[in-house]
Every structure is written in structure tokens, then in C-alpha cells.
N, C-alpha and C positions, 0 to 999 in steps of 0.2 A: 778733551782733544781739541786742539786749535785747528782753524781752517788751513789748508795747504797754501804754500807760497806766501805766507804772512809771518811776520815776526811775532814771537810770543807777546801776548797782550797782558800787561800787568793787571788789567781789570778782570781777567778770566778767573782768577781766584775768587774774586767777589761773586762772579756768576755761579761758580761751582758751589760756594757756600749758600747762595740764595736758592739754588736748585735743591740742595740737600735739606735746607730748612723747609722748603715747600713740601718735599716728600714726607717729612716727618710731622708737619703741622697742618697741611691743607689737602694732601692727596686723598682721594676717595678709596684708594687701594690700600688694604692693610699690609704693612711692611713689618716683617719680623727678622731681626738680625741674630745669628747664632755664632758663637766663637768656634774655633777649630775643635773644641771638645763637645760641640753641639749643645751648649748651654745658651738659654735665651738671655741676651744682654741688652736688647733695645727693641722697642716697638714704636710705631708712629701713632698719631692721634686717631686715625681711622680704626686702628686695632683697639686702642684704649676705650673708644666710645661705644663699642658694642657691649651693651649692658648684659645681654644674656651670656656673653663669652668674655669675662673680664681678664683678658690675657696679661694685662700689666701687673696683675697680682703674682704672676709666675716668673718675674724677672729673676735670673740667677738659677732657675731650675733647669734640669736636663730636658732634652727633647722627649725622651721617653716619659717623664713625669707629666709634661704638658699634654702629650697625646692621650695618655690614660686618664688624665683629669677630665678631658672633654670627650671621653668615650669615642675616640676616632676609630672608625672601622679600619681594620688591618694596620695597626700602628707599626708592626715590624717592617712591613713593606715601605712605609713612609720613611722610617729611620734608615733602612738600607739605601733608599734612593738618595737621601741627604748625604750619606757617607760617600756614595759613588760620585756625586757632584763635587764634593769636597776633594776627593782624590784625583779625579780626571779633569775637572774644570769644564766638562760638557754640561750645559744647562738642560733642564727639563722644562719645557714651556707650559705643559698643561697636565698637572697631576690632580686628579679628582679625589677629594676627601669628603667624608661625611662625619659630622661631629654632633654630639648632644651635650647640653649643659646639665647641671645637677639640680635644677629647680624642679618643683613639683606643680604642675606637670612639666616634663622636660620640653625643650625646644630643639628641633633638629635643623641643621644647616648643611648645605652642600656648597663647597668652595672649589674654585679652580686655582691651583697653586703653581706659580712659576718659580722654580728653584734655580739659583745661579750662585757661583762662587765669588767671594770678595777677595781682592788682592791689592797690594800697594804697587807703587811705581816700579819697584824692583821685583815684581812678580811674587812677592811674599804672600802666602795664604793667610788671610785675616779671618775667614769664616765663611758662612753660608747665609744667603738672604732668601726669605720666602716672601713673594708678593702674592697676596691672597685676595681674590675677588669673589664676593658672595654671589653665587648663581642659583640660590635656592629656588626662586620662582621658576626659572627656566628649567631646572632639573625636574621639578615636580610636574611641569607641563609636559616635558618629554616622557616622563614615566606614565602619566595619564594617557598620552597618545599611544605609547607602546601597548598599554593594557587594552585600550579600545581596539587597536588593530588586532590583538590576539583574540578579542571577543568576536570581532567581525569574521574572522576566519575559523575560529575554534568552536563557536556555539552555533548549533543548528545544522550540523552536518548530516543529520538523519531526521526522519519524521517520527521518531520515537520519543515520547514524553520523558521516560526515565533516562534515556541516553542523553537527551538535551539537558536535563537537570544535572547529570554528572559532568557535562561539559561546562556548565556554569561554575560548578565547584572547582574544576581544574583551572579555570582562568583566574578566579578570585584568590585562591590559596597558592602561594603565600604572599603574593605581591600586594594585596590590599588587606587581607584578613588572615588570621591563623586558624580560623574555623568558620565554616559556612554551612547552613542548612537550607534546603529548598523544599518547601511544603506546597503541594498543589491541592486545590479544592477537589474533593473526591468526584463531584459530577463532571469535572473537566476531563477526567480519564475516560468517561463514557461519551465524550464528544459534546456534552451539554455546554451551554454558555451562560453562566451566572452574570447578570447585568449589573453594572454599577448602580448603586441605590438600593439594591436588595439587602435584606438583613443577613449579613454574612459573618458577623463577628463570632457567632457560635457555630458556624458551619464546620462539618468534619473536614479535616485536612489530612492528606496522605503524604507521608515523607517520601519524596522522589529522589533526593540526593543529599549526601552529607560528606564533608571532608574536613579532617583535622590534622594539624601538624603534630599533635601529640602522638597519634598512632593512625597511620593511613588505613589500617584494617579495622579500626575500632568504630563501632556503630554509635550513632547518637541516640537520643531519647525523644521520640520513638525511633525504632530502627527503620531503615529504608524499606518501604512497602507497607508499613503499618499505618493505621488510621488513628488520629487523636484530635483533641480539641485543646485550646489554650484557656487557662483560667481567666476569670473576670479580674480586671484591674492590671493586667500585664500589658506591656507595650505591644505584644502580638495582637491582642484583641483590639487595642486602640488603633493600630495600623489598619486592621481590616474594617473597623467601624468607620474611621475617618477617611480611609483610602488615601492616607498621607504618610510619608516616611517619618520614622521616629528615630532621633539621634540621642544617644545617651553617652555623653563624653566620659562621665565618671560613674563607676559601678563598684560596689563592694558588698560585703556580707550584711551591712546594715541598711542596704537599699530596701525601702518598705515593701515593694511587691515581691521580693525574693523570699521564698518559703523553703527552708532546708528540708522540710518533710516531703517535698515533691522531688521526684527523681531528677527531673530536668533542672530544676533550680539548684539541687544539691551538686550536680555535675558542674554547673556554672561557677558556683562558689568554690568548689574543690579545685577547679582548674586555675583559679585566680583571675578570671575575666575581669578586666577593669574598664572596658569600653565596648559598646555594641551599637549596631544599627539594625532596624527592622524596616523593610521596604515592601509595600504591596506590588504585585505584578499585574499590570493591566495592558490590554492590547485590543484595538478595534472595539472599544466600549465593553469589553468582557473582562471580568475579574478572574484571575487565574490562581493566585495564591500569594505566598510570602517568601521573601529571601531574608535570612537573618545572618548577620556577620558579627564575629567576635574577635577581640584582641586580648592576649594575656602575656605573650612574650615581648612584643614590641611595646616599650614603655610609653610611646606617644599615643595619646587618645585620638579617636576619630574626631575630625573637625568638619567644618562646613564644606571645605574642598573635597574631603573624602566622601561626604554625603552626595555632593553633586556628581562625583565620578560614579558612585554606586548607583545613582539614579539613571545615568546614561547606560551603564551595564545592564541594569534591571530592565530598562526599556527595550534594549536589544534582545535580551533573553526572553522577555514576555512575548515579543513578536514571534520568535522561533517556537516557543511553547504553543502559541495559538495556531501556528501553522501545523504543528503536530496534532493539536486538538481537532482542527478541521479535517485533517487526513484521517484521524481515528473515526470521526463521525461519518465521513463519506465512505470509509471502508466498511463500517458497521451497516450503513444503509445498503451498500452493495451486497454484503453478506446476506442481509435479510431478503433482499430482492432475489438473489441467486438461490437462496434456500427455498423460497416459495415457488420459484420457476424451474427448479431443477428436475423434478420428477415428470415422467410422461403423463399425459392427461388421462388415459384410460387403458383398458385391456387391449391387447394386440391380436386376439384371436389365436387359433391353433397353428397359424402359418409360421410363427417364429416363437422361440423361447429366448428371453432376454436376461442379461445380467449387466450391471454397470458398477463403476467405481468413480468417485469424485474426491479429489485431493485438493483442498483449498490452499492457496498461497497468498491471498490478499490482493491479487491483481488479475485482471483479465475477466472474460465472461464466456468460458467454454460451456457448451450445452449440447444436449441431444434430445431427440423426440422419436417416439414410436407411435405412428398414426394409423389407425385402422382405415382401410379404404373399402370400396365396394368390391364385390366378387371375391371375398375372403382374402384380398390382397392387403399388403401392409407397406407403409412408407417408413423408411429408416432415414433419419436426418441427423446430421452432426454439424456444429458450427463453432465459430470462435469470434469474439469481439474483442478488439485490442484498443485500449485508450484509457482515459481517466476512469477510475474504478466505478463511480456512480454512472457516468455516461455509458460505460461498457455494459453494466448491469441493465440499465434502461434500454439500451439498444438490443440486448439479448432478448428482453421481454417483448419488445416491439416486433423483432424478426420472428420470434416463435409464434406470436399471435397472427402475424401476417401469413406465415407459412401454414398454420393450421387452417386459416380461412381459404387460402389458395388450394390446399389439398382437397377440399370439398369439391373443387371443380373437376377433379379426376383427370388433370392434364398430364402429359408426359413430363418427365423430370426437367428436360431442357426448357420447356415452356414455363414450368413453375419457377425456375431460377431466373428466367428473363423477366417475368413479372415481379419477382422479389427484388431483382436488381433495380427496376424502375422505382419501386417503393423505397429502396434504401438510398437513393440519390440524395446528396446533401443539399437541402434548400438554401443553406447559408452561403454556398459558393456561387461566385459569379459564373455566367455561362462560359464554359470552356476554361474556367480558372481553377485555382486550387481550392480544396475544401477548407473549412475553418480549422484553426489550430487545435480546437478541442474535439474535432470530429473523430469518430471511431472507424477503424477498419474492420470489416466483417467478412468472414469466409463461410461457405456452406457446402455441404455434400448432401445430395438428395438421391435416394435409391428407392425403387419400388420393386417389391418381390411378389410374384404371382405363384401361389402354391399349386395351381392346377398344372402349369407347364414348367414350374420351377425356374422360370426366367427372371433374372434380376436386371433391371434397367437403371443406369446410374448417370448422373451429371454432377460436375464439380464447379463451384465458383471460388477458385483459389484455395480450396481445402485439400489436404492430403487424401489420396485415394485409400479405400479400405484394403484390408488384408484378408485373404480367403484362407481359412484353416480347414483343410479337408478332414473327413471323418477319421482317417488314420493318423491325424496329427501333423501331416505335411503342411508347411506354410508357403503360401504363394502371394506375394505382393501384387495386387492388380495394377494394371497400367491403364489410365484413362486420361484424356486431354483435360487440362484444367483451364477453365475460362477465367476472366478477370474477377477480382473480388467484387462483392456486391457494392453497387453505387460508384464503381470506378470504371473508366474507359467505356467501351461499347459492350453491352451485355449480350454476347452471343456464346452459346454453350453447346457442346457436342454431347452425344448420347453414346454410352457404352453398354452393350448387352452381354450377359453371361448366364449360361444355364448352370445352375448349382447342383452338385450331387446331393442326394438325400442325406440329411444329418450334417451338412457342412455348416461352418460358422463364419460369419462376417465380423471383422474387428474394425470398429470405427473409433477414432480418437482425434484429439486436437494436438498440435505440434508441441505443446508444453510437456507431453509425455516423454519426448525425446530430450528434454532438458535444455532446450534452446529457444531463444526468441526468434522473431522473423529476421531473415537475412536483409542486408542493405537494399537489395533489389525487390523487397517486399515478398519474396517467395517464402514458402513455408517448408521446413524440413519434413521428410516423409520416410516411412519404413519401406525401403526399396533397395534393389540390388543386393548388396552384401554389406556387412558391418557388424559391430559388436551388438547393437540393439536387435538386429534380426537374428543373430546367433542365439542371444538370450531368449528371444521369443520361441525359437525352435526347441530349445532345451525345455521350456515350460510345457509346450504343447505335446512333446514326446511322451509325457507321463499322463496317464488317464487320472482324472479326479472325480470325486463323488458327485459334484454338482457343477453346473456352469458358473455359478457365482464363485466357487472355489478357484476355478480356472481364471476367472476375471481378476480376483484378488492376487493370484500368483503372478499374473502378467504385470499388474500394477507394481508389485513388489520388485519384480525383476527389471523393469524398464524405467520406472519413475525415479528421478534424482531425489536425493535426500532433502535438498532445499530447492524446490521448483521455483522458477522465475515467474510462472503464471499458474492459474488454476488448471488442474489436469482433469480431463473428462475421458472416460473409457467406456465403450459400449460393445458388448458381445451379443450377437443375434444368431442363434442356431436355427436353421431353416428346416421346415418339414413340408412335404408335398401332400396334396389331396389325391388319393388314389381313385381308381375307377369305382370303388364301392361308395364313394362320397360324391360322385359327380354323375350327371346324366345330361345329355344334350341331343337335340333333334332339329332337323331342318324341315320346315313346313312350307307348303306352297303358298304363294301370295293370293289366296282366294278366301271366300267367306267361310268355307268349311274348315279353314285352318283353326278357328277358335274351338270348334267341337273336338277336333283331333288333339289340340293342346290340352283340353280338359281331360280327355281320356288318358293321354300319356302321363300327365301329372298325377292323376288318381292312382294309376298302376304303380308309379314309382314311389309314391308316399306309402302305399301298402307294403311295398317291398322293404322300405326303411322302417316300417312300424310307426308311421306318423299319421295314422288315420284321423287323429284329432284335428289336423290342419287341412283336411281334404276340402271342406266347404269354402273356407276362406281362400285357399290356394286356387281352387277352380274359378272363383269369382275374379281374383287378381289376374290370373292367366288369361281368362276369357276377355276381360276388358282391355288388357295391354296388347294382346294379339290382334284383337279387332281394330284397335287404333293403328297398329303397325300396318295391317293389310290395307287400311283405308288410305294411308298417306304415303306408303312406300310402293316401289314398283316391282322389286324382286322378291325372292323368298324371304321367309322370316325364320330366325333361329331362336329356339327355346332351350334354356339351360337351367337346371336345378343343381344347387350345391348344398350339401348337408355339412355344415361346419358347426360353430357354436350357435348359429342361427340357420334358418332355412332361407336360402337366397333364390329368388326367381329372377331370371334375366331374359329379356326379349330384345333381340338385335335385328336391325333392318338396315337398308341401304340409304335411308333418308337422313340428311344432315339437319333437318328441321327439328329443333328441340320442342317437346310438348310443353304446354303451359297449364298450370293448375288454375282452374276457375270454378266458381260456384254456379251451377246451373239453376235456373228458375224452375218452378214446379211445372210450367207448361213446356219446357224445353224437352226435345226428344233425345238429345245427346249431351256430351260435355261433362259426363259424370265419371268417366273412367279413372282419371288420376285422383279425383276426389275420393272415390271408393277405395282406391289403392292406399291413399294416405291414411284413411281411417282404419284399415285392417292391418297396417304394418307399423313397425317401430321406426324404420328409416326407408326412404326411397330416394331415387335420384336418377340423373342422366349423365352418362360419360361419353365423350366423343371417341370414335374409333378411326382407324385409317380410312375406312369407307363407311359412312353412316354413323349410327349411334347405338347405344345400349341403354334401355330403361331397366333399372333393377329395383328390387324391393326385398326387405328383410323382415322375417317373422320370427319371434322368439320360439324356441323349441319347448314342447311341453315338459314339465318336470318328470323325472323318472318315477315309475310306480314303485312304491315301497311295499315290502311283504306285509301280509295281514297280521302275522304273529311270529314269535320266535321259533315255533315248531313247524312252520310251513316254508316252502321254498326249497330250492336245491341245497342251500347251505345249512338249512335247519331240518332236513328230512330225518325222520325217526326210523330206526330199524324195526322190523317186525319180529 
């Protein structure tokens, strides 16, 4: 075309011929001319000089023959495109084609093809031109980037080792390999960390993932989940021993290390695998296993670029597998800690009968405790720690230990929680600031039941209140004010008191029983008001069962979700009272004759209970404690005896001064009262009261007397 406003230049023909000559002799773009019948009639030098694709040998051949000769992907589409351009004259600027030559091994190329129609000055159609640009390096780089992006989003979506191995297989097949196997060192599944440098070449490997284009459902050798080892002299042993990838570009049945008698090798030979790679998986200095990749359909062998890509994928996969390993280890540690800390420390006396259920979910730290207190009372505690599994389990153990120690002080529930709140404060947080990211949140419910007056005193630190199940099966959700969670805000807690009917049952639980995590405002769901959970509980309690444990199991089955989000803990405590036949109390004047009166009253009561064996020790204990009370108190003294699983002696006075155990010298005339008490009893202590204090001491009951022989006693009386 000439410039406008100018006369035709006779030299333009020379310019056109020069341009045409340059296109066919110097242009780096491959130029292919086809006639209207789509036969190749001319190519330029760039096309002829591609040794792997000698296109000039196909001059005069049809487009179909040329496309099939170079194994072009989807040749029918390319031919349809050329015919459409020939008919319409509309060019196609960027047609992507992939071609392979016939060499062994073949070479693959990716080209961008611009297709346009050729016509003369009279618009006569002369044919079609293909301008071909080799974009193989760019196409391979794009494919690698796409695969790496898929790996970044598709691998490591869970913290399960087997699922992560499956995700590796899903990413690799079919874009990089036609079959892949992921083998994990067996100790890794237990959370252990085999270090680099250890002797691992003969270590047991468990098949964690396998995928093959031959049959998606077909298992490899060994099958997923099975354990095996690789023979000596194989590339698998070499990769583990050297901790370096092994690239095998060419593989056939004559490869020395392949043994047809071995099932795995027989499968490789039978599938026609011609190329493979084996790569060790390492992360954070830990050796995790092997990834093996195979090709048999794609005729192109693995090359160094494929190996580099596989190494990047393996590095990403190894990091995800190590995350799963760390999670498995920490979850195992948490399970061990929780298993050891789950059961209550000791017997709870006759005040309550307990049953419990524990449903592990792998997260959280739900717990309960039944703690014997003085005066035949018992403390019922339930709590929940929410956070990192190991941190939650450790926090659970610390809270339970602290609560057990605080319970020995015999303080009211609100004071117990206030002190526990102070101990649970996060030392890593700045004053007035937020706790550390890995800090646990902990809740606690603490209740004290007194079997003498059947009074239950409760306080809650962010924990759901208990549910009262009456003896007739009626369900009553208790309402009590919940203070802040332990270690959060200001630890001020209210007390709720409730007199429990004889034979009623308290239900303590953690929120996971209701199948929900904490709400956004950090409140915990509770069994209250009305709803399907409460209706289900009423249906369970409406039916009498053989044992309290059966009732507990039935409640867990009815309320717990099939897949709990956190560990579920459930405690049932059926309460019993101590009647007048098991208690006796007297008020004594604050005078010196009170000790003698106390000895007399205690002796008579022990005789009535048939506990004459404890008379001497009880007289001495009562005499010493009453004497001390009269000496230091101003008002009357109260003596109480309780016959439970032990004999309990209690002396109460109006003095708030706590006695101190000391060892008196031989010349001292006093100071031996508590020392004598400590020697004669299993336990003793002091608990504060609303006014004054109570000193208590427990003695074991004598064992019941066995009959002398099978023919004596009421059950063995012989008829005359």
C-alpha cells in the first residue's frame, strides 16, 4: 500500500519484493503458505531450520497429513479454523497448538499461530498463511505457575496426614505425572520427627496416598494404609539414603533394578512406565517420606525442568505434612494429659453418687472434679478450657490442681472462684491489655453440697449452670448469675443457694454437649428455658433406669452431636442427706466444765452408734479441742458428731483466730491439743464460718465384725 496523497512509486515493487524475500529468508517467525485446498506449498527459512520439526519435507502434503505427522493436539480444530479463515477472510491472531516430533525421545513444542487469508489485487483467494511463533518456554513457565498455584490452594487444607497426601496426588495427576505415590515414614503418623542424617533407607513407610490415570479406584502396591519397605538398590532406597531426588528419564523392562518377581516392579513394567522421579520430603529438618511420580501415556520423559517443578511441589507438600504431623503430636499429648487428668482424685463419701461420660473430639479441655470436703460435704466442679489442644490440656491440669488446693481452705464457692481467677490471669498480657494469642479461655462451675441440711451453694465463672433432675424425673434448669471467665475482667462472683430434695440429681456439663462452640460474645450455650435439647433431656429422665451410669449414658446419647466440635464432659451427681441417726450436735457453755460435758456426750453417742472402739481417742480429741475453744473464744461452743464413712468431730466457736499446730517441748504445760489431734486422726483442719470457725477431725470407722462361722449369726442360724 502506498502512502496517501502521493503518486505510485515505481520503486514500491522493489520494496515489496525485498520485504517478501526477508520474510522467507530472515524472519524469525515461521511462515507456512497453504493453497486453497489447504496443501502446504511454501515455508520460510525459520520453518525449515527447526531440526526437530523438518516442515520443508512435507511440501505438497495436505494440512491434515502435516498435523498428524507432528502429533498436533486436536488437529480437527486446527483444520476447521483454517477453512473458516479461508472462507470468511477473518484472521485468527493467536491459535495455540502443541506438537511433538517423531524422534526418540520426542520433543514437544508449543506455538502461537496467526492465521490469515492470502488474496490478490482483485480479491481472488490464493490460500492461507500460518505465521508461527515458538512459545514453548513461556508456555511451560505458565503451566508450572498454574500447577504451583493449585498446590498453594489445594494442598494442606486440613491437618490430616492422609488427606494431605490425597491432595498431593490430586494436584500432580495428570498435569505432571500419570501416577503418583506418597509414602510417609511410619513414625511420622505418631507425631515423631525422624531427623535428617538418621539411617532411614530401610525405615518402614506407610502408603498415605496414591493416584493413577489407569484407574482412579485402583490401589497401588502397597495399598493406601499398608506398611512396606523398598528393596536395596532401588531409587527409593537411594533417595532416602542420600535425601536427594532421583530422576530416571528412561525406564524399560531391562532396567537392572526392576525385578518382575516383585509385585511393585511387575506393575511398573506392565503399565509401560518409561520415566519416573523419586523425591524425599523434608521440612523443618524432619524427614517425612517419599513422593514417586511415573509416566507411561505421555511419551515425553521427565527432564530437569520437571524435576525442579516436582521439588517445589514436594517442598510445599512436605511443609503441609509436617504441620499435620505437629498437630497429630500435640493432639496425642493433649489426649494423654486429658486421659490422666480426667478422673476425680478420690472417693466422694456418701453425700453423692456420681456417674460421668467423656466423649473426645480432639479439641478443647473439658473436665470435672468431685472433691471431698470437711463435714461430709462434697464439692462438685466442672470446667472447660478452650484453645490450642496442648495449651488447653495443660491449662486444665493447672486449674484442677489449683482448685484442689483451694478446696482444702474450705472457702465459700465465690471466694474459691475469685482466688482461682487471680491464679488464671495471663502473665504474658500487658496490664489492661489483651492476653497472648495462644492464651486459653477457661470457665468453671463450683458447687458445695452439705448432706446435713441438703443445701447446695453454687458459683459460676462463665460456665453454664447445672440442671436439677428431681427424684420423679422432672427437669429444672437452675438459674444463677455467671461471672466472668477465669483470668478475664474483674473476678467478682455471686453465690446461689438451693436446698435439694433427697435423691435429686445435679447435671453438670460443658457447652460442647449442646453441639456448639462459644458465641462471638464469648458466652457459652446452656440448657435453659425451652428447646429441643431440653425436651430430649426430659424424655430421657422420664424413664427410670437400672443405674445412674445408664442414665448418664442415655443423656449423652440423646444430647451429644454425632461429630462434636470439642471434647464433651458430662457429670451426674445424685445427692443424699445425712438423717438424724447419723448426726448429733450440742451447744456447750463457754466454761471449763464444757470439756467434761463434751466427753460425756460423745461417749454416750458412740455407744448408741456401736462405735465403742473409738471412745478413748474421741474423748481425747473432743477434750483437747473444746478446751482450746473455751480458752480463746468468748461465747458458747458447739460440738457436732457425724457418722458417715468416717467419724467426724467438729468444734465450732465464735473466734476467727485460726489455731496453729506446733510441737510443744517436754517442759511446756500446753500447746499439745492440735498435735494430739493430728496423731489420732486421718485428717483435720479448720474452716471459716459466717461467725467464727470450726475445727474438724476425721477418724476411720472400725471394720465391721465378721461372723465366727457359717453356722452362727442370724443368717446362718440352725433350726432345732
